[in-house]
PALUM-539440 format. One line per field, with one value per atom (N, C-alpha, C, CB): residue in three letters; chain; atom name; x, y, z. Coordinates in Angstrom, 3 decimals, always signed. Glycine has a CB too. Example, Ala and Ser with C-alpha at 12.3 -4.5 7.8 and 13.67 -1.06 7.14 Angstrom:
<rs>
res	ALA  ALA  ALA  ALA  SER  SER  SER  SER .
chain	A  A  A  A  A  A  A  A .
atom	N  CA  C  CB  N  CA  C  CB .
xx	+13.190  +12.300  +13.200  +11.308  +12.850  +13.670  +12.900  +14.084 .
yy	-5.690  -4.500  -3.300  -4.473  -2.250  -1.060  +0.030  -0.598 .
zz	+7.800  +7.800  +7.800  +9.046  +7.080  +7.140  +7.870  +5.725 .
</rs>
This chain:
<rs>
res	UNK  UNK  UNK  UNK  UNK  UNK  UNK  UNK  UNK  UNK  UNK  UNK  UNK  UNK  UNK  UNK  UNK  UNK  UNK  UNK  UNK  UNK  UNK  UNK  UNK  UNK  UNK  UNK  UNK  UNK  UNK  UNK  UNK  UNK  UNK  UNK  UNK  UNK  UNK  UNK  UNK  UNK  UNK  UNK  UNK  UNK  UNK  UNK  UNK  UNK  UNK  UNK  UNK  UNK  UNK  UNK  UNK  UNK  UNK  UNK  UNK  UNK  UNK  UNK  UNK  UNK  UNK  UNK  UNK  UNK  UNK  UNK  UNK  UNK  UNK  UNK  UNK  UNK  UNK  UNK  UNK  UNK  UNK  UNK  UNK  UNK  UNK  UNK  UNK  UNK  UNK  UNK  UNK  UNK  UNK  UNK  UNK  UNK  UNK  UNK  UNK  UNK  UNK  UNK  UNK  UNK  UNK  UNK  UNK  UNK  UNK  UNK  UNK  UNK  UNK  UNK  UNK  UNK  UNK  UNK  UNK  UNK  UNK  UNK  UNK  UNK  UNK  UNK  UNK  UNK  UNK  UNK  UNK  UNK  UNK  UNK  UNK  UNK  UNK  UNK  UNK  UNK  UNK  UNK  UNK  UNK  UNK  UNK  UNK  UNK  UNK  UNK  UNK  UNK  UNK  UNK  UNK  UNK  UNK  UNK  UNK  UNK  UNK  UNK  UNK  UNK  UNK  UNK  UNK  UNK  UNK  UNK  UNK  UNK  UNK  UNK  UNK  UNK  UNK  UNK  UNK  UNK  UNK  UNK  UNK  UNK  UNK  UNK  UNK  UNK  UNK  UNK  UNK  UNK  UNK  UNK  UNK  UNK  UNK  UNK  UNK  UNK  UNK  UNK  UNK  UNK  UNK  UNK  UNK  UNK  UNK  UNK  UNK  UNK  UNK  UNK  UNK  UNK  UNK  UNK  UNK  UNK  UNK  UNK  UNK  UNK  UNK  UNK  UNK  UNK  UNK  UNK  UNK  UNK  UNK  UNK  UNK  UNK  UNK  UNK  UNK  UNK  UNK  UNK  UNK  UNK  UNK  UNK  UNK  UNK  UNK  UNK  UNK  UNK  UNK  UNK  UNK  UNK  UNK  UNK  UNK  UNK  UNK  UNK  UNK  UNK  UNK  UNK  UNK  UNK  UNK  UNK  UNK  UNK  UNK  UNK  UNK  UNK  UNK  UNK  UNK  UNK  UNK  UNK  UNK  UNK  UNK  UNK  UNK  UNK  UNK  UNK  UNK  UNK  UNK  UNK  UNK  UNK  UNK  UNK  UNK  UNK  UNK  UNK  UNK  UNK  UNK  UNK  UNK  UNK  UNK  UNK  UNK  UNK  UNK  UNK  UNK  UNK  UNK  UNK  UNK  UNK  UNK  UNK  UNK  UNK  UNK  UNK  UNK  UNK  UNK  UNK  UNK  UNK  UNK  UNK  UNK  UNK  UNK  UNK  UNK  UNK  UNK  UNK  UNK  UNK  UNK  UNK  UNK  UNK  UNK  UNK  UNK  UNK  UNK  UNK  UNK  UNK  UNK  UNK  UNK  UNK  UNK  UNK  UNK  UNK  UNK  UNK  UNK  UNK  UNK  UNK  UNK  UNK  UNK  UNK  UNK  UNK  UNK  UNK  UNK  UNK  UNK  UNK  UNK  UNK  UNK  UNK  UNK  UNK  UNK  UNK  UNK  UNK  UNK  UNK  UNK  UNK  UNK  UNK  UNK  UNK  UNK  UNK  UNK  UNK  UNK  UNK  UNK  UNK  UNK  UNK  UNK  UNK  UNK  UNK  UNK  UNK  UNK  UNK  UNK  UNK  UNK  UNK  UNK  UNK  UNK  UNK  UNK  UNK  UNK  UNK  UNK  UNK  UNK  UNK  UNK  UNK  UNK  UNK  UNK  UNK  UNK  UNK  UNK  UNK  UNK  UNK  UNK  UNK  UNK  UNK  UNK  UNK  UNK  UNK  UNK  UNK  UNK  UNK  UNK  UNK  UNK  UNK  UNK  UNK  UNK  UNK  UNK  UNK  UNK  UNK  UNK  UNK  UNK  UNK  UNK  UNK  UNK  UNK  UNK  UNK  UNK  UNK  UNK  UNK  UNK  UNK  UNK  UNK  UNK  UNK  UNK  UNK  UNK  UNK  UNK  UNK  UNK  UNK .
chain	A  A  A  A  A  A  A  A  A  A  A  A  A  A  A  A  A  A  A  A  A  A  A  A  A  A  A  A  A  A  A  A  A  A  A  A  A  A  A  A  A  A  A  A  A  A  A  A  A  A  A  A  A  A  A  A  A  A  A  A  A  A  A  A  A  A  A  A  A  A  A  A  A  A  A  A  A  A  A  A  A  A  A  A  A  A  A  A  A  A  A  A  A  A  A  A  A  A  A  A  A  A  A  A  A  A  A  A  A  A  A  A  A  A  A  A  A  A  A  A  A  A  A  A  A  A  A  A  A  A  A  A  A  A  A  A  A  A  A  A  A  A  A  A  A  A  A  A  A  A  A  A  A  A  A  A  A  A  A  A  A  A  A  A  A  A  A  A  A  A  A  A  A  A  A  A  A  A  A  A  A  A  A  A  A  A  A  A  A  A  A  A  A  A  A  A  A  A  A  A  A  A  A  A  A  A  A  A  A  A  A  A  A  A  A  A  A  A  A  A  A  A  A  A  A  A  A  A  A  A  A  A  A  A  A  A  A  A  A  A  A  A  A  A  A  A  A  A  A  A  A  A  A  A  A  A  A  A  A  A  A  A  A  A  A  A  A  A  A  A  A  A  A  A  A  A  A  A  A  A  A  A  A  A  A  A  A  A  A  A  A  A  A  A  A  A  A  A  A  A  A  A  A  A  A  A  A  A  A  A  A  A  A  A  A  A  A  A  A  A  A  A  A  A  A  A  A  A  A  A  A  A  A  A  A  A  A  A  A  A  A  A  A  A  A  A  A  A  A  A  A  A  A  A  A  A  A  A  A  A  A  A  A  A  A  A  A  A  A  A  A  A  A  A  A  A  A  A  A  A  A  A  A  A  A  A  A  A  A  A  A  A  A  A  A  A  A  A  A  A  A  A  A  A  A  A  A  A  A  A  A  A  A  A  A  A  A  A  A  A  A  A  A  A  A  A  A  A  A  A  A  A  A  A  A  A  A  A  A  A  A  A  A  A  A  A  A  A  A  A  A  A  A  A  A  A  A  A  A  A  A  A  A  A  A  A  A  A  A  A  A  A  A  A  A  A  A  A  A  A  A  A  A  A  A  A  A  A  A  A  A  A  A  A  A  A  A  A  A  A .
atom	N  CA  C  CB  N  CA  C  CB  N  CA  C  CB  N  CA  C  CB  N  CA  C  CB  N  CA  C  CB  N  CA  C  CB  N  CA  C  CB  N  CA  C  CB  N  CA  C  CB  N  CA  C  CB  N  CA  C  CB  N  CA  C  CB  N  CA  C  CB  N  CA  C  CB  N  CA  C  CB  N  CA  C  CB  N  CA  C  CB  N  CA  C  CB  N  CA  C  CB  N  CA  C  CB  N  CA  C  CB  N  CA  C  CB  N  CA  C  CB  N  CA  C  CB  N  CA  C  CB  N  CA  C  CB  N  CA  C  CB  N  CA  C  CB  N  CA  C  CB  N  CA  C  CB  N  CA  C  CB  N  CA  C  CB  N  CA  C  CB  N  CA  C  CB  N  CA  C  CB  N  CA  C  CB  N  CA  C  CB  N  CA  C  CB  N  CA  C  CB  N  CA  C  CB  N  CA  C  CB  N  CA  C  CB  N  CA  C  CB  N  CA  C  CB  N  CA  C  CB  N  CA  C  CB  N  CA  C  CB  N  CA  C  CB  N  CA  C  CB  N  CA  C  CB  N  CA  C  CB  N  CA  C  CB  N  CA  C  CB  N  CA  C  CB  N  CA  C  CB  N  CA  C  CB  N  CA  C  CB  N  CA  C  CB  N  CA  C  CB  N  CA  C  CB  N  CA  C  CB  N  CA  C  CB  N  CA  C  CB  N  CA  C  CB  N  CA  C  CB  N  CA  C  CB  N  CA  C  CB  N  CA  C  CB  N  CA  C  CB  N  CA  C  CB  N  CA  C  CB  N  CA  C  CB  N  CA  C  CB  N  CA  C  CB  N  CA  C  CB  N  CA  C  CB  N  CA  C  CB  N  CA  C  CB  N  CA  C  CB  N  CA  C  CB  N  CA  C  CB  N  CA  C  CB  N  CA  C  CB  N  CA  C  CB  N  CA  C  CB  N  CA  C  CB  N  CA  C  CB  N  CA  C  CB  N  CA  C  CB  N  CA  C  CB  N  CA  C  CB  N  CA  C  CB  N  CA  C  CB  N  CA  C  CB  N  CA  C  CB  N  CA  C  CB  N  CA  C  CB  N  CA  C  CB  N  CA  C  CB  N  CA  C  CB  N  CA  C  CB  N  CA  C  CB  N  CA  C  CB  N  CA  C  CB  N  CA  C  CB  N  CA  C  CB  N  CA  C  CB  N  CA  C  CB  N  CA  C  CB  N  CA  C  CB  N  CA  C  CB  N  CA  C  CB  N  CA  C  CB  N  CA  C  CB  N  CA  C  CB  N  CA  C  CB  N  CA  C  CB  N  CA  C  CB  N  CA  C  CB  N  CA  C  CB  N  CA  C  CB  N  CA  C  CB  N  CA  C  CB  N  CA  C  CB .
xx	-10.475  -10.116  -9.154  -11.381  -8.307  -7.345  -8.056  -6.339  -7.640  -8.151  -6.982  -9.072  -7.170  -6.134  -6.691  -5.569  -5.914  -6.314  -5.163  -6.729  -5.422  -4.414  -4.495  -4.586  -3.367  -3.319  -2.112  -3.265  -2.077  -0.925  -1.094  +0.191  -2.221  -2.443  -2.640  -3.639  -2.638  -2.824  -2.673  -1.857  -2.749  -2.577  -1.202  -3.691  -0.359  +1.009  +1.362  +2.000  +2.433  +2.949  +3.925  +3.621  +4.139  +5.127  +6.497  +5.235  +7.176  +8.492  +8.493  +9.179  +7.354  +7.221  +7.142  +5.972  +7.459  +7.392  +6.207  +8.681  +5.680  +4.661  +5.004  +3.242  +4.578  +4.711  +3.348  +5.706  +2.904  +1.655  +1.900  +0.973  +0.925  +1.004  -0.181  +1.061  +0.066  -0.971  -0.860  -0.834  -1.822  -1.842  -2.719  -2.343  -2.169  -2.904  -3.249  -2.086  -4.373  -4.806  -5.698  -5.542  -5.932  -6.784  -5.977  -7.610  -6.533  -5.898  -4.587  -6.828  -3.538  -2.232  -2.046  -1.130  -1.228  -0.888  +0.605  -1.350  +0.977  +2.386  +3.095  +2.563  +2.339  +2.912  +1.861  +3.446  +2.183  +1.339  +2.089  +0.070  +1.518  +2.073  +1.174  +2.221  +1.781  +1.062  +1.433  +1.386  +0.431  +0.657  +0.023  +0.128  +0.630  +0.052  -0.443  +1.082  -1.645  -2.276  -2.817  -3.402  -3.105  -3.694  -4.671  -2.605  -5.651  -6.629  -7.005  -7.880  -6.774  -7.142  -8.505  -6.073  -9.222  -10.537  -10.463  -11.128  -11.341  -11.394  -10.325  -11.312  -9.500  -8.426  -8.576  -7.071  -7.954  -7.944  -7.018  -7.519  -7.319  -6.438  -5.111  -7.090  -4.027  -2.716  -1.924  -1.970  -1.089  -0.200  +0.952  +0.319  +1.330  +2.415  +3.650  +1.970  +3.460  +4.576  +4.035  +5.430  +4.820  +4.449  +5.646  +3.927  +5.343  +6.379  +5.952  +6.657  +6.837  +6.650  +7.161  +7.397  +6.254  +6.610  +7.435  +5.378  +7.468  +8.289  +9.707  +7.676  +9.806  +11.106  +11.686  +11.008  +10.831  +11.220  +11.752  +12.276  +11.156  +11.501  +10.467  +11.583  +10.899  +10.037  +10.047  +10.473  +8.962  +8.795  +8.074  +8.011  +8.400  +7.872  +7.420  +8.915  +6.374  +5.981  +7.039  +4.609  +7.178  +8.187  +7.998  +8.149  +6.756  +6.467  +6.941  +5.006  +7.241  +7.637  +9.021  +6.639  +9.682  +11.016  +11.969  +11.551  +12.726  +13.659  +13.060  +14.228  +11.730  +11.058  +10.330  +10.084  +9.740  +8.951  +9.709  +7.580  +9.488  +10.092  +9.051  +11.320  +8.907  +7.996  +8.809  +7.140  +8.268  +8.971  +7.968  +10.002  +8.427  +7.587  +8.373  +7.054  +7.658  +8.317  +8.672  +7.426  +9.365  +9.821  +8.667  +10.709  +7.560  +6.388  +5.551  +5.548  +5.879  +5.203  +3.706  +5.419  +3.332  +1.939  +1.700  +1.477  +2.749  +2.631  +3.484  +3.052  +2.916  +3.638  +3.586  +3.039  +4.738  +4.829  +5.129  +5.897  +4.703  +5.086  +5.647  +3.876  +6.964  +7.625  +7.610  +9.079  +7.014  +6.857  +7.633  +5.357  +8.685  +9.514  +9.325  +10.992  +9.680  +9.613  +8.257  +10.708  +7.212  +5.861  +5.553  +4.845  +4.813  +4.423  +2.902  +4.997  +2.376  +0.922  +0.298  +0.566  +0.997  +0.456  +0.391  +1.273  +0.951  +0.811  -0.514  +1.955  -1.275  -2.555  -3.507  -3.175  -4.026  -4.911  -5.341  -4.216  -6.316  -6.602  -5.676  -8.115  -4.953  -4.002  -4.594  -2.665  -4.504  -5.032  -3.910  -6.155  -4.003  -3.185  -4.072  -2.439  -3.482  -4.228  -3.308  -4.846  -3.920  -3.183  -3.574  -3.425  -2.598  -2.816  -2.080  -2.346  -2.778  -2.158  -1.584  -3.178  -0.420  +0.236  +1.597  -0.607  +2.319  +3.663  +3.592  +4.614  +3.658  +3.573  +4.908  +2.419  +5.357  +6.646  +6.571  +7.673  +5.358  +5.185  +4.160  +4.756  +4.233  +3.255  +2.047  +3.871  +0.854  -0.397  -1.421  -0.919  -2.585  -3.654  -4.282  -4.723  -4.034  -4.470  -5.619  -4.837  -6.012  -7.143  -6.899  -7.453  -5.649  -5.329  -5.457  -3.940  -5.595  -5.570  -6.951  -5.061  -6.997  -8.251  -8.834  -8.052  -8.001  -8.460  -7.914  -8.041  -8.804  -8.447  -8.811  -9.132  -7.999  -8.369  -9.294  -7.143  -9.735  -10.677  -10.003  -11.532  -8.705  -7.964  -7.690  -8.694  -6.681  -6.344  -5.996  -5.170  -6.482  -6.323  -4.966  -7.431  -4.279  -3.047  -3.280  -1.830  -3.112  -3.275  -1.991  -4.486  -1.423  -0.193  -0.526  +0.947  -0.465  -0.880  -0.125  -2.396  +0.211  +0.854  -0.156  +1.848 .
yy	+37.263  +36.403  +35.322  +35.767  +34.890  +33.855  +32.536  +33.691  +31.872  +30.559  +29.617  +30.629  +28.339  +27.343  +26.141  +26.926  +25.618  +24.467  +23.478  +24.890  +22.249  +21.196  +20.376  +20.287  +19.812  +18.903  +17.992  +19.679  +16.921  +16.042  +14.699  +16.713  +14.455  +13.170  +12.063  +13.244  +10.823  +9.698  +8.384  +9.769  +7.300  +5.944  +5.448  +5.002  +5.119  +4.693  +3.501  +5.847  +2.812  +1.702  +2.190  +0.677  +1.414  +1.803  +2.058  +0.730  +3.075  +3.445  +4.489  +2.254  +4.758  +5.730  +7.139  +5.426  +8.129  +9.529  +10.231  +10.238  +11.224  +12.125  +13.537  +11.719  +14.508  +15.897  +16.564  +16.630  +17.027  +17.747  +19.237  +17.454  +19.922  +21.360  +22.029  +21.717  +23.183  +24.025  +25.388  +24.128  +25.713  +26.987  +27.963  +26.819  +29.124  +30.141  +31.306  +30.630  +31.950  +33.111  +33.971  +32.688  +35.200  +36.104  +37.180  +35.335  +37.685  +38.746  +38.265  +39.245  +38.971  +38.597  +39.103  +39.138  +38.397  +38.771  +38.990  +37.702  +39.950  +40.237  +39.116  +41.555  +38.367  +37.302  +36.228  +37.853  +35.008  +33.889  +32.571  +33.873  +31.555  +30.209  +29.298  +29.672  +28.442  +27.413  +26.057  +27.478  +25.256  +23.933  +22.850  +23.859  +21.674  +20.473  +19.573  +19.732  +19.055  +18.190  +16.962  +18.933  +15.931  +14.742  +14.101  +13.743  +13.416  +12.712  +11.409  +13.590  +10.312  +8.997  +8.614  +7.948  +7.708  +7.291  +6.770  +6.218  +7.275  +6.842  +7.418  +5.398  +8.319  +8.897  +10.412  +8.530  +10.973  +12.418  +13.057  +12.801  +14.302  +15.053  +15.307  +16.380  +15.203  +15.438  +16.389  +14.124  +17.174  +18.042  +17.252  +19.152  +17.596  +16.923  +17.811  +16.519  +19.029  +19.947  +21.359  +19.562  +22.331  +23.727  +24.512  +24.311  +25.626  +26.551  +27.964  +26.427  +28.668  +30.086  +30.824  +30.551  +31.422  +31.985  +33.249  +32.265  +33.892  +35.076  +34.676  +36.000  +33.830  +33.392  +32.263  +32.958  +31.608  +30.451  +29.331  +30.849  +29.187  +28.116  +27.000  +28.646  +25.778  +24.613  +23.708  +23.830  +22.924  +22.013  +20.768  +22.688  +19.628  +18.351  +17.494  +17.608  +16.721  +15.697  +14.605  +15.110  +13.972  +12.927  +11.803  +12.364  +11.511  +10.394  +10.600  +10.132  +11.851  +12.126  +12.741  +13.034  +12.977  +13.569  +12.682  +13.791  +13.313  +12.592  +12.073  +11.471  +12.092  +11.610  +12.713  +10.523  +13.659  +14.732  +16.045  +14.869  +16.905  +18.223  +19.232  +18.245  +20.315  +21.388  +22.548  +21.839  +23.223  +24.337  +25.271  +23.837  +26.472  +27.451  +28.132  +28.480  +28.785  +29.508  +30.918  +29.554  +31.656  +32.991  +33.941  +33.562  +33.760  +34.587  +34.146  +34.606  +33.003  +32.454  +32.255  +33.367  +31.968  +31.682  +30.208  +32.554  +29.405  +27.965  +27.280  +27.528  +26.292  +25.515  +24.051  +25.726  +23.407  +22.010  +21.141  +21.816  +19.906  +18.883  +17.712  +18.445  +17.585  +16.463  +15.277  +16.826  +14.173  +12.998  +11.847  +12.631  +11.417  +10.316  +9.095  +10.732  +7.944  +6.691  +6.507  +6.652  +6.664  +6.602  +5.232  +6.948  +5.240  +4.039  +3.926  +4.049  +2.727  +2.591  +3.483  +1.165  +3.719  +4.573  +6.042  +4.425  +6.411  +7.770  +7.981  +8.092  +6.924  +7.026  +7.929  +5.635  +8.952  +9.918  +10.947  +10.602  +11.758  +12.978  +14.056  +13.397  +14.702  +15.733  +17.108  +15.548  +17.991  +19.340  +20.349  +19.554  +21.467  +22.608  +23.670  +23.165  +24.452  +25.466  +26.634  +24.883  +27.798  +29.021  +29.587  +30.051  +30.139  +30.789  +32.116  +29.887  +33.184  +34.493  +34.636  +35.628  +34.099  +34.140  +33.499  +33.461  +33.590  +33.055  +31.709  +34.037  +30.637  +29.280  +28.587  +28.485  +27.899  +27.220  +25.785  +27.991  +25.212  +23.843  +23.137  +23.815  +21.813  +20.992  +20.783  +19.630  +21.087  +20.924  +20.271  +22.287  +19.850  +19.318  +20.342  +18.729  +21.642  +22.648  +23.526  +22.003  +23.470  +24.273  +25.769  +23.943  +26.179  +27.597  +28.143  +27.835  +27.294  +27.716  +28.165  +26.585  +29.258  +29.920  +29.519  +31.383  +29.244  +28.953  +27.614  +30.062  +26.772  +25.405  +25.103  +24.413  +24.258  +23.699  +22.522  +23.289  +21.936  +20.825  +19.463  +20.841  +19.396  +18.174  +17.405  +17.310  +16.546  +15.656  +14.290  +16.223  +13.236  +11.882  +11.314  +10.967  +10.763  +10.014  +8.603  +10.692  +7.621  +6.227  +5.478  +5.594  +4.821  +4.056  +2.601  +4.588  +1.773  +0.379  -0.484  +0.231  -1.701  -2.670  -3.583  -3.488 .
zz	-2.328  -1.198  -1.670  -0.556  -0.777  -1.094  -1.376  +0.048  -2.464  -2.806  -3.051  -4.043  -2.727  -2.881  -3.629  -1.516  -4.569  -5.362  -5.398  -6.795  -4.934  -4.935  -6.220  -3.710  -6.609  -7.740  -7.590  -9.076  -8.373  -8.410  -7.745  -7.802  -7.115  -6.479  -7.502  -5.561  -7.003  -7.890  -7.166  -9.026  -7.931  -7.434  -7.845  -7.966  -6.861  -7.131  -6.256  -6.894  -6.634  -5.848  -4.791  -6.751  -3.731  -2.722  -3.331  -1.654  -2.799  -3.283  -4.373  -3.768  -4.955  -6.035  -5.455  -6.896  -6.273  -5.883  -6.529  -6.251  -5.837  -6.354  -5.919  -5.865  -6.712  -6.325  -6.366  -7.237  -5.215  -5.110  -5.274  -3.774  -5.863  -6.047  -5.383  -7.535  -4.806  -4.227  -4.890  -2.663  -5.737  -6.433  -5.668  -7.881  -5.368  -4.619  -5.532  -3.406  -5.241  -6.004  -5.132  -7.296  -5.585  -4.842  -4.135  -3.844  -3.069  -2.306  -1.711  -1.206  -2.023  -1.511  -0.091  -2.413  +0.641  +2.002  +2.102  +3.005  +2.918  +3.093  +3.847  +3.824  +4.639  +5.447  +5.685  +6.788  +5.370  +5.747  +5.603  +4.902  +6.195  +6.201  +5.374  +7.652  +4.583  +3.843  +4.424  +2.318  +4.699  +5.249  +4.402  +6.651  +4.418  +3.835  +4.957  +2.940  +4.785  +5.762  +5.049  +6.524  +5.803  +5.211  +6.182  +4.805  +5.604  +6.410  +5.713  +6.655  +6.407  +5.918  +6.481  +6.298  +5.824  +6.323  +7.753  +5.417  +8.600  +9.980  +10.876  +10.028  +10.364  +11.150  +11.237  +10.551  +12.249  +12.409  +11.388  +13.829  +11.055  +10.178  +10.877  +9.753  +10.133  +10.690  +9.805  +10.868  +10.437  +9.699  +9.110  +10.589  +7.891  +7.188  +7.114  +5.782  +6.615  +6.440  +6.304  +5.208  +6.732  +6.578  +6.079  +7.904  +5.418  +4.999  +5.363  +3.479  +6.003  +6.259  +5.026  +7.573  +4.265  +2.964  +3.057  +2.182  +4.211  +4.396  +4.787  +5.459  +5.793  +6.264  +5.426  +7.692  +4.636  +3.841  +4.737  +2.800  +5.885  +6.811  +6.697  +8.268  +6.917  +6.722  +7.942  +5.490  +8.086  +9.208  +8.710  +10.375  +9.328  +8.869  +10.035  +8.050  +9.790  +10.741  +10.789  +10.375  +11.948  +12.098  +11.087  +13.505  +10.739  +9.860  +8.426  +9.863  +8.040  +6.666  +6.560  +6.022  +7.668  +7.630  +6.839  +9.054  +5.971  +5.129  +3.844  +5.879  +3.719  +2.515  +1.763  +2.875  +2.485  +1.873  +1.944  +2.564  +0.946  +0.907  +0.457  -0.025  +1.208  +0.843  +0.286  +2.062  -0.724  -1.339  -1.993  -2.368  -2.355  -3.012  -4.115  -2.007  -5.035  -6.105  -5.646  -7.353  -6.506  -6.126  -5.862  -7.204  -6.571  -6.337  -5.160  -7.545  -4.596  -3.418  -3.647  -2.224  -4.889  -5.189  -5.534  -6.329  -5.485  -5.652  -4.602  -7.079  -3.940  -2.938  -3.341  -1.511  -3.389  -3.763  -2.548  -4.832  -2.623  -1.665  -2.456  -0.765  -2.445  -3.096  -2.146  -3.514  -2.576  -1.738  -2.364  -1.561  -1.687  -2.153  -1.261  -2.189  -1.797  -1.038  -0.377  +0.018  -1.149  -0.603  -0.020  -1.675  +1.068  +1.787  +1.816  +3.217  +2.006  +2.100  +3.163  +2.384  +4.262  +5.308  +4.921  +6.542  +3.773  +3.262  +2.543  +2.328  +2.338  +1.650  +2.426  +1.456  +1.761  +2.401  +1.368  +3.611  +1.746  +1.005  +1.546  +1.131  +0.657  +1.036  +0.750  +0.288  +1.728  +1.640  +1.849  +2.669  +1.167  +1.522  +2.149  +0.289  +3.024  +3.748  +4.070  +5.035  +4.270  +4.543  +5.893  +3.447  +6.572  +7.858  +7.862  +9.033  +8.221  +8.332  +9.736  +8.023  +9.909  +11.197  +11.121  +12.247  +12.205  +12.297  +13.007  +13.041  +12.237  +12.766  +12.549  +12.093  +13.576  +13.513  +14.023  +14.310  +14.070  +14.539  +13.670  +16.021  +13.655  +12.955  +13.861  +12.525  +13.351  +14.086  +13.174  +14.618  +13.717  +12.858  +11.926  +13.707  +12.123  +11.180  +11.620  +9.955  +12.875  +13.336  +13.201  +14.772  +13.179  +13.075  +11.658  +13.575  +10.672  +9.278  +8.821  +8.386  +8.083  +7.752  +6.407  +7.774  +5.423  +4.073  +3.619  +3.101  +3.069  +2.700  +1.257  +3.625  +0.632  -0.646  -0.461  -1.425  -1.583  -1.535  -1.407  -2.762  -1.617  -1.415  -2.694  -0.473  -2.629  -3.725  -3.149  -4.572  -3.778  -3.249  -3.615  -3.769  -2.615  -2.818  -2.305  -2.095  -3.170  -2.799  -3.121  -3.528  -2.110  -2.263  -1.970  -1.315  -2.980  -2.837  -3.824  -3.044  -3.386  -4.253  -4.923  -3.471 .
</rs>
């Protein structure tokens, strides 16, 4: 079965960059979407960015456009989220998740079937 493991979180000051990684393993799929999501204490989970690994198309939440970039390797078994110009409001637990379907919009992630355990990102001065 497909498994996902996030890494790369940490405690940083505003303006600093971080790169999160989502390593996938297990049963491969001919087509699926990988998404990054985040949830801060007391807030609902929100979609951050998604990548369609077949089409190599990407989508971003308005709050991170121009600052975050999602990408994958040639084998499509690792998905990165490059986060630049981090702000305190980016503080959250970040999750990656997989969906076996054709998704082209940012959502809270209810459609996604397999989730990692998350990695903490804290942005504070």
